[in-house]
N, C-alpha and C positions, 0 to 999 in steps of 0.2 A: 504494500500500500504506500509506504514512504517513497519507494522508487517511482511509482506511478505519479504521485504528487510532484516529485522533482521534475519528471519529464514534462508534466503539464505546465509547471512554472517556467521551465526553459522554453517551451513552445510559445507561451504567451510573451515572454521577454523577447524572443527572436522576432515574433510578429510585430511587436512594438518598435523594435529597432529598424525593421524593414520599412515601416511606415515613415518613421522620422527621416530615414535616408533618402526618401523621395524628394524632400525639400532641402537642398543643400545650403540652407541659411540658418544662422544661429545668432545668439546674442553675445556681445563682448562688452561687458559693463552694461551700459544702458542703450547701446546702439546695435543695429543689425549689421552683420558682416557675412560675406560669402564663405564657402568652404575653405578658402585660403586665408581667411582672416581679414580680407580687404573690405573697407567701409562701403556700405551701400547708401545711395542717395535717391531722392525723389526730385522731380522737376515741376515747378509751379504751373508751367504751361500745359502739363498733361491734365486731361479731364478725368477725374476719378470715375472708375467703373465703366469707362467707355470701351475698354478692351483695345485701345490704341495708344501708340507712343507719338508724342509731338517732337521727339528728338531723333532725327534721321539724317543721313548724309554726313556732312562735316560735323554736325553736332554729335553724332554717334561715334565719331573718331575720338573726340575729346571726352565723351561720356559714354563709354561702351555699355551696352545693355547687359544686365545680369541674365545671361542666356540660360534657357531651360532646354534640356535634352528632348529629343523627339517623343520619348515615352513618358515625359514628366506629366504629372497630373496635379490638379488643385488639391489643397489640403488646408483646412482651417482658414486663416487670414491670407494664405498664399494662393494665388491663381496664376494661370499661364495665359499670356496673351500672344497673339500673332502679330508680328511687326509687318511693316509695309513690304519688306523684302521676303516675307514668308517664314523667317526664322521665329523661334519662340523666345519669350522673355518672361521672367518672373515679375509678378506684381504683389504688393503687400497692401491689404485693405483697399484694393482697387486702383492703386497707383503704381505704374511701372517702376522697376528698380534699375539703378545704374551704378557703375563704378566710375572713378575719375582717373584719367590717365596720369595725372601728376602725383597720385598716391602710389608710391612705389614699394612701400613696406606695409605689412599688416598693422592696423591700428591708426595709420595716418588719416587725417581728416582735412586735407588741404582744400577740398571742395566745399566745406561747410559755409553756407550763406554766400556762395559765389554769385556775384551780380544780383544778389538778393532773391534768386529764383531756384537755387540748388540747396538742398538740405539733407543732412544725415538723417537716417531713419531711426527714430528713438522709439523704444518699445517698453 
């Protein structure tokens, strides 16, 4: 009986880990970061819950989208949107997520309040 209970606990734990692994975003202090510890940002020109990004072309060169894999699926506050070029991007509470090209090390927040329209994601 103890063995069966241990197996069930492990199975539940493994299932939980698999679900959490679907969204490669975590908290570092009070901000959201990607799986590499790089700070995530939102853009004021994005319309929440529109499923669209207002940052394309040259904008996306400076502010790369937080890309989602082709098999990624929404979970909780995290959704997957389709960009103009057909690629997938993570969104948090309906706002697309981005990295900043000037952040070169985990934990850097050089893009915070850039031009008063880019903001770290606080959770």
